[in-house]
N, C-alpha and C positions, 0 to 999 in steps of 0.2 A: 130276542133283545137287540136292543137299537144298535148299528154299528156309526162308528163315527167316518163324518162324510159319507154320508148312507147316500147322497147324489152318484157316488162316480159308482154304481153298481146299477146295473140292468133292474127297472123295477118289475114287481111282478105283472102279470096282465088282470090283475083284479082290482092295480092301484092305475090310477089316473095318470096318467103323462102324457104330455104334448109336443110337439115338438118343439116350442118356446123354450122350455123348460131347459135348453141346452145352455141358455141364460143364465142360472141358477147362480152360480158364484160370481160369475161376472158381473151379476147388476149387485151382488152384496159386496164387491171390491167397489163398483161405482159408488154407494152408499157410502165406505167408509174414505173415501176422497174427495167426498162431496158432490157429485156429479147427479147422483139422484136423493130424493126426500122420502123419509117415511109417510106413509098414504095418509094419516089422521093422528089423530093425537094429541096430548103434548110434546112427545118426542118430536112431534112434525115441526113446530114453531122453534123449541129450543134446536133444532138441527138446522132449521131456514137462517136464525139468526146468529146464532153461538158459532154452530162447528165451521160453516161457509164463509164466517169472517174469520175464522182463524187460517183454513185454509188460500183464501185470499190472499191474505198476510206471506204464508207460504209462498205461494207461486209470486210472487212479486218481488218477494227477497233476496230469491233463491239465484237468480240471473244477476242480480246487483250485488249480491256478497261474493259470488264468484268472481264478478269483473272487480273490486275492492281487492279482493283478496290475490290478484293477480297482480295488481298495480301495486300494491304494498309489500307483499312478499317475493316478487318479483328477484330480488339478489339473493334472497337467503334458501332459495329454490333449487332441488340437487336436478339435475337433465331428467330422468326418471319422474320425480314427483311433479315438475313443468309438464310434460308429457301426458301424467296422468288427470291433473286437472286440468289439461286443454280439452283432453278426450271427455273426461265427463261434464265440463263446460258444453260443451257441442251436443253430445246428447240428451241434458238436460231441456237447453233451445229447442231440440227437435222434439222431446217427448212434449214441451210447452206448446209447439207449433200445432202434432198430430193431436194432443185432447182441446186445443180450441176450434178443431176441425171436427172433431168426435162430440162435443158439445153441444154446439152449435146445428148440429145435423143429427141430436139423438132422435128427435121424433120420426125421422127415417128409419129406426133401429125399430123402433115402438110399430110402425107400419108394418114393415116387415115381419113383426111377431104375429100381425092380425092375418096378414096372407098364407104364412106358418099354419096357423089354423085351418084355413081353407083348403091345406093341403092334406091336410089330417082327417079332414073328411070324406076325402077322396080313397082312403086306406082301404082296400076291401075283407082281407083276410087278418087273421092273428099271427100270421109267419111277417108279413106286414110290419105291423105293431109292433111285435119284438124286436123289427131290424129299427125301427125309429128309438126303441128303449135303447138298446147298447149304444146307437149313436149317441143317445141324448148323454148317456153314463161318460162316453168316451171325451165327449165336447166337457165335460165338468172336469174329468181327469187332467186336461188339457191345461186348464185354466191353474189347477193344483202344483202342476211340473214347471209352466213358469213362473207363480209366485216364487215357488223352492229357488230355483236357476236365480232369479233375478234378487232376492234379497238375499240368498246366500253369497250373491258379490257382493253385496252392501254389509253383509255380516264377514266374509273373509278379509275388507278393505279395513275392516275396524280392526280387526286380530291384527293384522300387518301394522295395523297404527300403535296399537297398544305394546307392541314387541319393539318398534321405533322409538315409540315415547315422541310421538309429533300428531298431532291429528291427520288426515287421511288428505284433507283440501285446504287446510289450515283458512277455512271461510272468516271472515271478518265481522266481529260482530262488537258493536259499541258499548255493550254493558263490562265486558271484563275479558280478559285475556290468557290465553291458554296459557302465558308461560310466568305466569303469577303465582307458580306453587300448584301441589296435584286436584286441590279441591275445584281449580279455573279448567284446569285439564280436562277432568271428566265431565264438567258441567259443558266444555265447550264439545267434545266427543256425542254427552248424550243430544245436542241442538243437530250435530253437524248427524246424527243417526236418524233422528226423526222427519229431520227436511229431505234425504237420501231415500228413507223407506217410502217416504209420498212420493218422490219423485219416479221409482221404481212400480210403485203399485198402480201410476198412471201411465208407465210403458205396459204393465200387463191389461190393462183395460183399452190402451192403442194396440195393441199388438195380436191379442185374441178375439176379439170379437168379429173379425173378418176370418179367419179360422171355425168358427162357429159354423158361421152360418153357411158358409162356404163345404161346411162338413154335411148339414142336414140338408142342404141342394143335394148332394153326391148321393145322401141317402133314398131322398127321394126318386133321384136319376134310376136309381137299382130298383128301385121298385118299380118305377113306370116301364122299366126295360121288362121285368118278369111278366106285367100286365100284356106289353106288345105282344111276347112273346106266346101267350092264349087267344091271342084272335086268332076265330075260325079253326081253333083244337077241337074244340067239342062238337062231333058233327050232329048231335041231338040239338043243339040250338038253330033257328031257324036266322033268316036273314036278318029280317028283323031286329032280334038280340045281337046278332053280329055287327050291325052298325050300331046299333047304341053300345057297346062295351068300346068298338073305336071312337065313337063320340064321347066315353067317359077319357079314353087314353089322349087326346088332342086337348081338353079343358084342364086335367090332369099337366102336361106338356105347357100349355099356356099359363097357368099358375107358378109353374116353374118358374118361366120368363120375368112374369112380373113380380116374382122375388128379386130375381139378379138385376132389373131396374129399378127396383126399389133401394138397395143398398149400392147401386154402382157408384153414385156419387161420394160415397164414404170412404168407398174403398180406394176413388182414384185419387182423391187428396193424400189422403193416409199412407199411401204406400209411393206417392209421388216425394214427399218429404224423406221419406225413409231411403230411396235409392239414392238423395242425396247428399244423406249425411253417412251413408252404412262403409262408404270405400271410407272417408277419411278417418272415422274413427276406429276401423281396424286398423290402416294404414299407423295410426298413431299409438294401437295397443303394439302392433307388431315393431315398431321404432324403441317403444318402453321398455319391451322383455331385452335388448338389447343394451340396457343401462340397469339391468336391476340388480342388486346386490346378493342375495339372498332366495331361499325358497318363501319364504311369508309374503314376499313384494313379488315375488313371481306368478301366488297363488291369484289373489286377485284378476292378475291378467287373465288367466287361463279360465276362470269361469267367463269373466267379461268377455273372451271372442266367442265361448259358447251364448251367452246372452245375444251378443250382436247377430250370431249365424239365427238365430230363433224366429229375430225380428222380420227375415224376411223369406228367407228361403223355405217353411215348410207350407208358406201359403203361395210361392210361387211355383212350388210342386203340385201342390193340390190345385193350383188355374189350368197345368198344364193336364191333369189326369180329367179334368173336368172338359176340357177341348174332346177327350180321348172318348169321355162318357156321352158324348153326342155322337161321335164315328159309331159306336157301337149302338147307340139308340137309333140310328138310320140304318144300318146293318138289320138290327130285331126287324125292322119294318118290313125292309123289304125280302127278308127270310118265311113273314108269314105268307102260309096259304091263299094268295088274292086272287090267283090268275082267274078260277072261275066263281070271281062272285060276281055279285050284279053291280049293274054299271053304278048306279046313286056310291057304295062302295068303294068300286073304281078310283072313281073320279075326286070324292074327298082323299081320298086315301094318296094318288098323286098329291093333292096340296100341301097335305100333312110332313108328307116326305119331303118335299121343297122348305118348308119351315125347320122341320129337324135337322135339315143338311149346315144350317145357320147356327156354329158354335155359340157360345160366350164369352167374347175375349172382353177381360178386364182391362182398362188403358189406364198406365198412369198418368196422371195429371194431362189424359187427352193427349199426348206426345207417344209413349212406348208401350209396348204390349207386356203385360204381369206376365213373364213366364221364368223357367229356369234360366235361359239364353239371356234374358236382360237383368236378371238377377246375376249371375255372371260377370255380364260385360260392366254393370254399375259396381261390382267389388273388385275385379281384380285391375280395373284399368287405375283405381285409387291407389289400392295396395303397392302395383308393380310403383308406380310412379311415388311415392309415400317412400318403398323399402329402395329404390336405385339411386332415390338421393340423399338415403340418412347413407347406406354404405358409399356412397360417394364421397360424401363428408369424411366419412372415416376414413377413407382410405387416401384423402386430402391430406387427413392430419398426420396419419403414419407417413405419406410419402415425405412429409417438408420435417420429419423426424430424423425419417434415414437421411435424404438430404444433410440436412443439416452437424448430423453423426457423420458421415463421410466426409462433409467438406474439415471439422475440427481433426480428424485423423489425416487427412492431407494435409492440413498444417502441421499438425506436429509433426509430422515425416519431415518435411520441408523442412525445419528449424531442426532436427534433429541431425 
């Protein structure tokens, strides 16, 4: 009996599964948002000329509609509504910037897939293939989790909007006004829902591709580490066979490095944009929580906070683990019984150790390394700045009210 979302489960060894299948659900999302077209058939031409035109209109109108809504409705917005619109405005501009980067460099993702196929050819045992299949299933689950959280944020926004009787963003539409009756209100909600769903699906594609590839890279690093631990472990093998096994590990390591270099420019630009906007969005989210009136307004902010953390935290954490993988790989090479090996084996091993000791560090925008330290620094600096300013303004207002009350109290006492 076929299961729903079958790709989130590890496939049997009798089925053909490759490392590139980690992007199975990711590419479905990319087809849905207009980044990838079907390969052939009438659907291909309908997709290219119809769906992509619709997608282009959404991408163009999203920022324009936000600017118009902020200008036209500035006097009608409460403080919390203004912060929500400003936060969404920054997030959508960031999503569009990241999407343009990924779309222009989509060929590098395809090239990395071809390099992953070469990595699959270096797997030696069924245990190695099973490890890759589990990682592929994990990657597809991650895409579903991200999609659920991001779409859940939009759903909670519209639940709060229906409860409040106002569209969440009050985006400007030329043809109708949401204030002209219930029909116009729900049509307006539908238009905003479609646009925001498209925006968050762009976010899913932008924020998951780097995770998926890095998980597969780490899986192959674990397989390589296991193969290194088997070097010269079999006393029945000849020196020529041991040397051939070492060369196999060197080729495996070089193939992993080529994969990382292929995808490095895409990751660098995407994470740089994310680091730039994450602090501002988190700060605005915390400021919005100070002014919410009920649970339905608070719920979207909580889900939004979770979604924002998902954009950088998992990948930065995996980057730190990836650096540790290289350290463990170096230790595994040193731990092999190479002392009594032939001179050719020793000299090759020394050169291999020098290369293994150089970890792969992804750099965001060519400025700072992608790590948990950089993530915390980029997030907390802006959060503390926004929070301090908001509390300062609140305390200034409160202090002014107290001074006015004391003044009137003193004046009344002197008069009496």
